[in-house]
N, C-alpha and C positions, 0 to 999 in steps of 0.2 A: 519581423525579426524578433527573436526571443533572446534576451540577454541573461545568461546564467552567472557570469562573473565579468570582471573587467576584460579578461582575455578570451573568454569562451562565449560564443553566441551561436544561435541556430538561425540560419538565413530563412526568410519566408519561403524561398523556393523549395526547401526540404519539407515544409509542412503542407499537407493537403487537407482541405475541408470539404465536407459533403453535407448539403442541406437535406434533412430528413424530417418526416412528420413526427411530432411528439406524441407519446402515448398518454393515456389517462384522460380525465375529464378536462373540459375547457370550452365546451360549447362549439359554436360554428368556427371559431378561430382555429381550433385544433384540427378540424376536418379539412380546412381550406389552405392553411398556410404551413409551409415547411420551415418552422422556426427552430427546430432542434438541429444540433450540429454533431457530426462525427469528425474527429480529428485523426489523421493518420500520420505517423512519424516513423520512417524506416531507420532504425538505429544502426543497422549494419552498413547501410549506404550513406550515412550522414557524414558531415565534416567534423564531427566531434573528435576530440583526442581519444586515443585507444584506451586510456585509463577510464574515461567516462563510458565508452562502449562496453567494456568488460564488466564494469560494475552494474550498469543498467541491465545487461542481458542476464546477470546472475540473480536479479530481484525476482522473488516468487510472487508475481502479480498476474491476475487473470486478464488484465488489459494488454499483456504482452503476448503476441502470438509466437508460434514455433519458428516462424520466418524472421523474427526479430522486429516486427512492426508493432508499435504501440497504437492501440485504438481506444480513443477516449470519446465517450458520448456525453453531451451536455444538453439538457432539456428543461432546466428549472426556470428559465426566464421566458417571457413571451416574445422577445425579439431575437433575431438571428445574431445580431452583433454582440449582445450581452452573453448569449450562449457561447459564442466564439471566444470571447474573453475568458469565460469560466473554464472552457476546455484548455486554453493556453495556461491558465493558472494551475490547473490540475497537472498538466504535463511538466511544468516547471517544478511543482512540488514533488512529483514522482522522481524527477532527475536529481533534485537536491537531496531527497532522502536516500537515494541509491549511492550518491557520491560522498556523503558525509562519512568520515572515518568512524568505525565502531570503537567504543571504549575498550581498552584492554582490561581483562579481568585480573584483578589482584588477588592472589591466593591468600585466603585467611583461614584461621583455625577456629573451631567452635569454642566458645567460652566455657569455663568450668561450670557456671550456672546453667547454661543451656544443656550441657551433658547431663547434669544432675536431673534437670526437669525431664529430659528424654527418658532416662532410666526409670524415674518415678512413674511416669505415665505408662511405661511398658509394664512395670510391676502391678500398677493399678488395673490395667487391662487384663493381665494374667490372672489376678485375683478374681475379677469379675467372671472370667471364663471358668475358673476353678469352682466357683460357687454354682455354676449351671450344671455341673456334673451330678450324676446320680450318687447319692451317698453310699459308701461302702460299709456294710455292717459286719 
């Protein structure tokens, strides 16, 4: 079970794990043992509240398929259990980032100093370009 808040949890039955072989160097261990993990979590069929589902499905993340399934691959540890915990942490992080409310933008006006600096830089740039022209005799 993955606890997201006091009221919201993901039951273990909604998470599926698949043992796969890790890629990269590692000697005999990497060729014999399937210690890497793929975690599958179907957002659309989950028991999460609709607010969570909507926010998660809107996240532009390559780990989210078109069918609404999150696929997380973890292979940084040598043991299956540690990789499983790492995958769960990543899922939790993804869901937390998707559900934290975005800060509202407060409209501000440019300061007088920034306006002056902008105009001065434009004038300087124009002068530089003016000097590149062929002189008119």
